[in-house]
N, C-alpha and C positions, 0 to 999 in steps of 0.2 A: 460530713461530720454532724454530730448531734447539735441541737439548737444552742445550748449553753456554751459548748465548746466553740461553736461558730461565732457567737457574740464576743467571746473572749479574744478570738483571733482578730476580729474586726476592731475591737477596742485597742489591741496592741498595735495594729497598723495605724490607727488614727492617732495614737500617742507619739508616733515617731516625729521628732521635732522638725525634720527637713521637709515634710510634705506640706502642701498648701491647704488653705481653707477650702478651696474648690475640690481637692482630692478627698478631704474629710467629708464633704457633703456627698460625694459619690459613694463613699463607703456607708454613709448613713442611709442612702437609697437602697443599698443591698440589704442592710439590716431591716429597713422598713418592709421589704418584700418577704424576708424570712419571718418577721413577726406576723405578717398578714396571713400566712398559710403554714399551719403546723406541720404539714407534710413536706414542705420545702426543705432542702438540705444544701448547705454550702459545700461545694466540691473542693474548691480551693480559692484562695485570695492572696495576692502578693502586691508589693510595691516595687516597680521597676522604673528607674530613672525618674522617680518622683510621682509616677502615675500609677493608680490602682487598677488591678485587673481581678476579675472574679468569675466564677461559674456556679450556678445554682441548679439543682435538679428538682424535678417534680415527679414524685414516684421514687421507688427504691431502685436506683440504677445498678446497684451491686447485686440485685436479685432478679432484675427484669429479664424477660425473654426478648424484648425489643427496647433499645435505647436510641433516642433520636436527638442529635445535636442540632441546635439552631445557630448558624454563623452569620453575623451581621455584615453590613457593608461599610463604606467610608463615612467619615464625620460622625462616628458613633462611639461614645464611651459610656461609662457607667451612669452618666447623667440621664441617659435614655433607657436605663436598665428596666425601669418599671413597665414600659410598654412591651418590651421583648419578653420579660418574665410573664406578663399576662398572656401573651401569645403562646408561650411554652406551656403554661398551665392549662390553657384552653385546649391546645393541641393534644396534650396528654389525655384530658377527659374525653375529648371527641373520638380519639382513636380507641380508647378503652370501650366506649359506648358502641362504636361501630364493630369492634371485634366481638363484643358480647352478643350482639345481634346475629353475628355469623357463627356463634358457638365456639369462638377461638379463645386463645390465651389473652387474659386481660392484665397480664404482668407487663406493664408498659411504663417507661420513664422518659421524660424529655429533659434536655439540659440547655439552658440559656447560657451559651458559651461566649464570655467576654474576656477571652484570654490573649487578645492581641491588640496592638495599636494599628488601627485600620487606616490611619492617615487622613488626609483631606482631599477635596476635589483637586487641589493643586498637585498632589502626589499620586492621584489615582491612575494616571496613565502609565506609571512605572510599576515595577513588580516587587520592590524591596520589602514593602510592608506585608504583601501577600506571602512572600517566601518565608519571612521570619514567623509570620502567623502560622503557616503550614508546619513549620518545625515545632512550634509550641503545641499545636493541635495533635501532632503525631505523638508527642510525649504523653498528652492526656489520654489519647486512645490506647496507648500501651498500658497505662495505669488502669484504665477501665477494664480492659480485657484480662489483665492479670488478676483482678478481683472477681470478674464475672466472665470466665472464658466461654461460657455457652451462649452469651448474649448475641443477638443479631444487632448490628449497628447501622444506623442510617444517618447521613449528614444532609441537612437541608441548608443550602448555601444561597444567600441573597446578594445580588449586586456584586460588589468587589469580593465578597465571600466566594463567588464562583471562581475568580482568579486564584484565590487561596486554594480552592479545591483542586485545580489543575496542578498547582505547585506541590500539594500534598501527594498527589499521584507520582509526580516526578521525583520526589524525595523518597518514595517507597512507603510513605505513611498510610496510603489508602489501602494497603493490604489488610488492614483491620476493619475496613468498611465494606458492608454487604450491599448497601443501596445508597445512591446519592441523587439529590434533586437540585437542579440549577434553576434558580428563579430570578428573572430580571437580570440575567448575568452580564457583567461588565467584560466578559471575554476571558479566554485562557491564552497563555503563550502557546506557540506551536509545539514546543517540547512537552508542555503540560498536557495539552489536548491529545497528543500522540500517546502519552502514558495512560491517560484515561481510556482511550480507545483500545489499548492493549489489554487492560483489565476487563473491559466489556467483551472483547473478542474471546478472551480466555474463560469467560463464564464466571469470573471472580467478582464482577460488579454489575448490578442493575442500575442503569442510569436514565434519568428522566429530566426533561427541561421544558420550561415555559417562559413566554414573554408576551406582554400585552402589546397590541398595536399602538396604543396610546403612550407607550413608554419610549420616549426619545432619549432619555438619559442613558439607558443601557446601551443603545446604539453608539452614543458619543463615547462611552467608556471603552469601546472596542477600537477606537482610533489610535490608541497608543501601543504599548509594547505587548499587549495581550489581545490580539485581533480576532481570535477564533470564537465564533458564536457556538455556545454549547449545544444549540439545537442542530448544528451541522455535523456533530460528531457521528462517526459511523456506529450504528447500533443504539443511538439515543432514542428513547421513547418520548416524542414531543406531544404535549397536551396543551389545550387552549386556556388562555386567561381572559378571553374577550367576551365571556358570557355564553350561557347555553347549558346543554346537558352535561352532567358530571358522569364520565365513563363508568360503567358498571353499576350505576344507580338509577333511580327514577327521579333524581333531584336535579333541579336547574340552579345554576349559580349566576352571579352578576359579574359584569366586566370590571377589571382593574383599570382605574382611571389615572394613569401616570406611572411614576416609578416608585411611589411610596410603599414601604413594607406595611405600614398601618394607615388607616383612614385619617386624613388630616383636613383641617380647614384653614385656608390662607387668610391674609389680612383683608381680603375683599369679601370674605364670607363664602367663598367657593369651597365646597367639600368634595374631596376626591377619595374614592375607595382604594385601599391598598391591597397588595397581594394577599395579605394574611387576614383581611377582614372576614368576619364569620360567615358572610353570605357570598363572598367572592368565589367564582368558579375555580380559580387557582388554588384557593385554600381547601375548598371542599374536595377537589380532585386529589390534593395531597393527602387528606385524611383517608379518602377511599383507597388510595394506593398503599398507604401504610397499613390499613386494616387488612387488606387482601394479602399481605405478606405472611400472615399467620399460617 
């Protein structure tokens, strides 16, 4: 929706008497992102059970040839929207640049999708949050395709978002998805994994997966009700996150140092590169693969 309409929607949500000050602060973070980029567009925003959810696109998703959804993992709400929005914005620009160099279509849009309650590390071993999130993403995908039926759709899922991706396939919602990327995945259920494999085998889905050797959290995530490593799926294209040559390019990338989506510094001053860091091999490989889809 256009900027002024988006601000009006956010104001209306913030004015609801039952929501908390923390929820209002999260909606303000969404507004901050929209004000910082005149090309950013609010796709939707709602309050459910007192918690706000929103999605913002960078580029015109209703007219793009390629639309890329970014799906976060656990312990992530709109408080962290700024970092994910920055990643989505950068990914859009980098894929456009890479496609332009190839002489391909530059009509690309990315969507920072905060449409579900991802739960916490205490709930991460179960699937309830992923299943509900998959249902909500399926609705959003249907709405996108209704407005832009010619678009190619890619889903980039991180951590528990990979569990959601498996549930999306199980629910039938992945029929709208042309390509999917599982990054630092917390695992899929056996039924979800089988559903993804069916799509791959039928030629309906291109599926790629990566995980850094230093990522112990992803492995722990697969100890619960979603034990299947996305890299083990039949037909999955596995690529490295441990540093080295980016396939299909002359570029080298750096290793991901842990489970973080974004680079962070802990209380001891130790900085660890995330999967979506600009110089990470995992991120540069993602850009290259999205660019090559033209």
